[in-house]
N, C-alpha and C positions, 0 to 999 in steps of 0.2 A: 504494500500500500504506500503510495507516494505521500510525501510530506511537503509542506510549503517551504521548508528550509533545506530540502535535499541538495540544491545547488550550493548553498552556503556551506553545508557540512562537507560536501565533496571538495570544495575549494580550501576549506580549513585543513582537511586531511592531507591534501597535496602540499600544503605548507608546513606539515608536521605539527599541526595544532589540533587538539581534540576539544569539541564542545562538551561541557559537563551535562547539559540539559537532556541529551538523548542517551546517556549511559551512566547516570549517577547510581542506578541500582546495581550495576556491575562492579563499580569501583568502591561502593560503600555497602557491602552485604549486611543484612540485618542480623546475622549471627555467623559464627565460624562453621565451616563445613569441610570436614576432613576429606581429602581426595582418596585416602586409603581405607579399605575395609580392614577390620582386625584380622590377624593371621595367627596360626598355631603351628608350631613345629614340634613333633614328637621325638623324644630322645631315642626311642627304639628305631626310628627311621634315620636319625642322624649318626648314631653310633657306628654303623657299618662304614659310613664315609670317613669317620675319624680313623678307623682302622686302615682303610685304604690309603688315606693321606699319609699316615705314619709310615707305611711300607713303600709307597710309590713316590713320595716327594722328599728329597734330601734337604735337611735343614740348612746345609751349607749353600744351597742353590737359591734360597728364597729369603725375603725379609722376615716373614712370619708364616708359619704353617697354621693358618686360621681358616675356618669355614664361616663365612658371613651369611646371616639369615636375611633373605631379600624378599621384599614385598613387590609383586608385579605391578601394583598400581603406579609405581614411579617409573615405568617405561624402561626397565632395564638398568636403571641407576642402582648403585650399591647402597640401598637405603632399607632399613628395617621398618621404621615408622618415621614420620616427619621429624627431622633434626637428629635422629639417633640411629646407631647400628648396634646389633647384638651379634655375637659370634662365639665359637668354641675354638680354643687353641690347643694343639696337640704337640707334645714333646716325647720323644723316645729317651730311654736312659742315656745320659751323657750329652744329649743335645744342648746346644747353646743358641738361643735366638739373639741375633746381633743387636747391640745397643743402638738406639736412635732416640730422637726427640722431635716433638711437633707441637703446634699450637692447639690442637684438639685436646680436650680433656678426656681421659680414659680411666677405666677401672678393670680389675680382675677379681672375680669371685670364685673361690676354690670349690669345685665340685668333686673331681677325682684327681686332685693335684698333690697328694702326699708325696714328698720328695722334691717337689719343684720349689724354686726360689726366684723371686723377682728382685732385681737390684734397682733401686730408685735413688738417683742422686747420691750414690756412695753409701746407701743403707741397704742392708740385707734383710729382705722381708720374706719370712717363711710363709708357706701356703698350705696350712692345715685345713681340714674340712670346715667350710663355712667362713673362712677368713676372707676379708676384703683388703685389697691392695690398691691404693690410688696411684695414678701416674698423672700428676697435674701438668698443665701446659708448660712446655719447654723444659721439662725435667728429663734428664737422661734416664733411660730404663732398658733393661734387657732381662732375659729369662734363661734359666738353666734347670735341667732335670738331673738332680744328684741322687735320685733313687734308683731302685732296681726294676721299676715297672713304668709302663707308659703313663703319662699324666695328661689330664684334660682339665681345662677350666673355662669358665664363662667370661667373655670380655664384653664390654660395652664402651661406646665412645660417641662423641657428638661431631664427628667429621662432616655429616651432611649440613649441620648448622653453620659450622665454620666455613665450609666451601660455599654455601649460599651467600655468605657475606664476603666471599673472595678474600678471606683473611688467613688462609692456610700457609704456614711455613713448615718445612720438614728438613731435618738435618740428620744424615746417616752417620753412624758410628763406624768403628773399625773392628773387624773380626779378630785381628791379631793382637789387640791390646788386652793381654791377660790381667793387667792391673785392675781393669774394670770389675773383675769378679772377686778380687782379693779384698773384701771389705767385711766389717763386722755388723752386728745387729744394733749397736748403740745408735739411738735416734730413730730407729725404725718405726716407733709409735707415731711419728709424724705422718706416715703413709699407710700404716697397717691397723686394721680394726680386727682383733681376734674374734673368731666366730663364737667361741665359748662365752665370752663376755656379752656379746650382742644377744645371744640366746637367753642369758640370765636377765638382761634388761627387758626383753620381750615378754618373758614369763611373768615378770612383776609389774608390767604396764597395765593400764586400765583399758577397758573396751571403749573405742571411739564412737562418734556419732553415727558412723555407718555400720557399726556392729562388729568391726574387726579390731584386734589389738595391733598397734603399730609403733615402731621406734624409728626415729630418724637418725641417720648417720650425720654427725655434726662436727664442725670445726669452728672455734671462736663464736659459738652461739648461733651459727647459721649453717647453710648448706656446705657440704664438704669441699665444693669448688664453685666458683662463680657461675658456672653454666651447667652443672650437673647436681641433682638432688636425689639422694638415695634413701630407701626405706626397707625395713623388714617387717612384714605383716604376718599375723597369725589369724587364720580363718577357722573358726570353730563351728559356727552354724551357718546361717545364710545372711549375707550382708545386704544392706539397703542399696538401692541403685544410686550411683554417683557419677557425675560428669564434671570435667574440668577443662580449662583452656590449654593445659599442658598435655604432652604425650608420655606414654609409658611403655617400657619393655619389661615383662615379668618372667622371672625364672622360678620354677617350682623347686624349692629347696628340698622339701620332703612332703609326704602325704599325697592324697588324691582328692580330686574334686571336679567341679564344673564351674564355668563362667558363662554368663550371658552378656555379650558385648554388642551393643546395637542389635542387629537382627540375627547375629550369629551366636551359636552355643558350642562351647568346646568342653570336652571331657579330658582332663589332664592328669598327669602323674609325674613322679620325681624326674627332675632335670628337663622336663618339657619347657618350652618358651612360647609365650603369646604376647600380643601387643594390644594396647588400648589406645586407639587414636584419639586426638583431642576432641573435646566437646561431643563425646560419645557415651551414652549411658552404659554403665557396667556394674554387674553384681557378681558375687562369688559365693560358692557353697562347698564346704568340705564334705567328703564322703568317708564315714567312719570317724577315725581320729582326726584331730586338728591338723591343718596343713599350713606350711610356711611358704611365703612368697618373698623373694628378693626383687625389689622394684627399682628400676633405673628410670629417671624422669629428667625432662628439661625444665622442670618447674622453676628452677632458680632464674632462668632467663625471663620468664613471664613475671615472676615476682619483682625482679629488679626493674623491669620496664613498666611496672604497675598495670600489667595486663592479666594478672591472675584472677580467675573467677571459678568458683566451685559451687556445685549444687548437689543436694542429697534429697531423695524422695522415697 
């Protein structure tokens, strides 16, 4: 249907000028609308790939032997949910993942990593069950498996957010520098949250407004890093529906349950991973005993920009 201002709009567009009046609804949406549907990756499907990667990919030939979980909604981009990636890293006994550093904020959560160690800025961080290790922006970090068995852990980072801002810097390290690995544990508490301590905190915490227990990993009274915010949740019954303007990648630490996220319903078990896209209603329910979820979010970005909004029903 023609408009009286069609010729004016065409002339404006040829001059690289856009009129607000014919497109304001497109550039000022009434509410957020995630482009990605929630996704669910089962550990039983992922584990065979970790075994193949360990056997077929030499650590000396790659920067990291990691399997990144990808949501097809992003057109082939290496993105798990908006602003975040989740992955599993695999090391064979004796493997060393070369040191490097980057502007993206990243974390490691130990799933089956007994014997693995992450070195962060000259601190030796052990990786026992449920331990969290931070690798803040531009901190040198590398990994080594000093055990007798294959190790696997869950990684998460905000590379998509940093790349969308075109603010990514990366600096490779040197494989031959043995001094990098010759460090002690003094000062490791700056980067390591022991799983045993966090489980104690979770057990003694109160049930929140949504019906789940939750503890926040914190530094200096706020999020662990300026652009990543991390939580450990315990689901005992059924939680209320909740939605928020930030995104989340959830790792099932233990237990079994189900989640209803938007129009999707997932049945999950230990070491599965699923996503909660922003402004999408989500509720969770444990099956049998209580279940624990480790949750990686970009909440800190929205909080600092005064864009954080949360609703429970």
